[in-house]
C-alpha positions as CSV (number, residue, x, y, z in Angstrom):
1,M,12.3,-10.9,8.3
2,Q,10.9,-7.4,8.3
3,N,11.0,-5.2,11.4
4,L,7.8,-3.7,12.8
5,A,8.6,-0.2,11.3
6,D,8.8,-1.8,7.8
7,I,5.6,-3.6,8.3
8,I,3.8,-0.5,9.4
9,E,5.3,1.6,6.5
10,N,4.3,-1.0,3.9
11,F,0.8,-1.3,5.3
12,I,0.3,2.5,5.1
13,L,1.8,2.6,1.6
14,R,-0.5,-0.1,0.4
15,E,-3.5,1.7,1.8
16,L,-2.3,5.1,0.5
17,Y,-1.7,3.9,-3.0
18,Q,-4.5,1.3,-3.2
19,E,-7.3,3.7,-4.0
20,G,-5.2,6.1,-6.0
21,E,-6.3,8.9,-3.7
22,A,-4.1,11.8,-2.7
23,G,-4.4,10.9,0.9
24,Y,-5.1,8.3,3.6
25,L,-7.1,9.0,6.7
26,V,-7.0,6.7,9.7
27,Q,-7.3,6.7,13.5
28,R,-3.9,6.0,15.1
29,N,-5.4,3.7,17.8
30,E,-7.3,1.6,15.2
31,L,-4.3,1.2,13.0
32,A,-2.2,0.2,16.0
33,E,-4.8,-2.3,17.1
34,H,-5.0,-3.7,13.5
35,L,-1.2,-4.1,13.3
36,D,-0.9,-5.3,16.9
37,C,1.5,-2.6,18.0
38,A,1.6,0.5,20.2
39,P,0.3,3.8,18.9
40,S,3.7,5.3,19.6
41,Q,5.2,2.9,17.0
42,I,2.8,4.3,14.5
43,S,3.8,7.8,15.4
44,Y,7.5,6.8,15.0
45,V,7.0,5.5,11.5
46,L,4.9,8.5,10.5
47,S,7.6,11.0,11.8
48,T,10.6,9.2,10.3
49,R,9.3,7.7,7.0
50,F,6.4,10.0,5.9
51,T,8.3,13.3,5.7
52,P,8.0,16.2,3.3
53,E,11.5,15.3,2.0
54,R,10.1,11.9,1.0
55,G,7.0,13.5,-0.6
56,Y,4.5,13.2,2.2
57,L,2.7,15.5,4.6
58,V,1.2,14.1,7.8
59,Q,-1.5,15.9,9.7
60,S,-2.5,14.7,13.1
61,R,-5.4,15.6,15.4
62,R,-5.5,14.5,19.0
63,G,-8.5,13.9,21.3
64,S,-12.1,12.8,20.6
65,G,-11.0,9.9,18.4
66,G,-8.1,11.8,16.8
67,F,-6.9,10.9,13.4
68,V,-3.9,10.9,11.1
69,R,-4.1,12.1,7.5
70,I,-1.2,11.3,5.2
71,L,-1.1,13.2,2.0
72,R,1.2,12.6,-1.0
73,L,3.0,15.7,-2.1
74,N,4.0,14.1,-5.4
75,E,2.8,11.2,-7.6
76,E,6.0,9.2,-7.4
77,L,6.2,6.0,-5.3
78,P,9.1,5.5,-2.9
79,R,12.2,3.9,-4.3
80,G,12.1,0.1,-4.4
81,S,8.3,0.0,-4.2
82,K,6.9,-3.0,-6.1
83,E,3.5,-1.2,-6.3
84,K,4.9,1.2,-8.9
85,E,4.5,-1.5,-11.6
86,Q,0.8,-1.9,-10.7
87,Q,-0.1,1.8,-10.9
88,P,-1.3,3.1,-14.3
89,P,0.8,5.9,-15.7
90,K,-0.3,9.3,-14.4
91,Q,0.3,12.9,-15.5
92,P,3.3,14.4,-13.8
93,P,2.2,16.5,-10.8
94,T,2.2,20.2,-11.0
95,A,2.9,22.7,-8.2
96,E,-0.5,24.4,-9.0
97,G,-2.3,21.1,-8.9
98,L,-0.7,20.2,-5.6
99,L,-1.7,23.5,-4.1
100,K,-5.3,23.0,-5.2
101,T,-5.3,19.5,-3.6
102,L,-3.8,20.8,-0.4
103,Q,-6.4,23.5,-0.1
104,E,-9.2,21.1,-0.9
105,E,-7.9,18.8,1.9
106,R,-7.7,21.8,4.2
107,V,-4.0,21.4,4.7
108,I,-3.5,25.0,3.7
109,T,-5.9,28.0,3.6
110,Q,-7.1,29.7,0.5
111,R,-4.9,32.7,1.4
112,E,-1.8,30.4,1.8
113,R,-2.6,28.8,-1.6
114,R,-2.8,32.2,-3.3
115,L,0.4,33.4,-1.8
116,L,2.3,30.2,-2.7
117,A,0.8,30.2,-6.2
118,Y,1.9,33.8,-6.7
119,F,5.5,33.0,-5.8
120,L,5.6,29.8,-7.8
121,R,4.5,31.7,-10.9
122,A,7.2,34.3,-10.4
123,I,9.9,31.7,-10.2
124,K,11.6,30.9,-13.5
125,A,12.2,27.2,-13.0
126,D,11.0,23.9,-14.3
127,E,8.1,22.1,-12.6
128,G,10.4,19.7,-10.7
129,K,12.2,22.6,-9.0
130,K,8.9,24.3,-8.2
131,L,7.6,21.1,-6.6
132,E,10.9,20.9,-4.6
133,L,10.5,24.5,-3.4
134,L,6.9,23.9,-2.5
135,R,7.7,20.8,-0.4
136,E,10.4,22.8,1.4
137,A,7.9,25.7,2.0
138,L,5.3,23.3,3.3
139,R,7.8,21.6,5.6
140,H,8.8,25.0,7.0
141,M,5.1,26.0,7.5
142,R,4.5,22.8,9.3
143,E,7.5,23.4,11.6
144,Q,6.3,26.9,12.3
145,R,2.8,25.7,13.2
146,G,4.2,23.2,15.5
147,A,6.5,25.8,17.2
148,S,3.6,28.2,17.8
149,R,1.5,25.7,19.8
């Protein structure tokens, strides 16, 4: 029997990968109501299972019907996901492509995109290493934004 955190995670993953979109937008209270759980349980799953280290970025807005946006930082599915077999093969993600998506989704500003792109071009590394460095930079930026509030 799955625990509630697994059920919440699997539901979010299905929604996230169902449309093939780069992100999933949902209101926390609606999701909690749909899954018959407390909003804090949704928050727990988001903070522990949808992390930059696992390839996700979570944005959250509170107040006036706040929402949660979950963005994929790479195109790979989590280990053990059965949905991987159902997905058509995709082009490997690039750091530049990810930066473009993040700016379009307003996760980062145009200025931040340009700065990050400049540094990524200067790095003599393969695309996998650049994506890893970019995920780390985004995690750090997210922590700094949270600390400045």
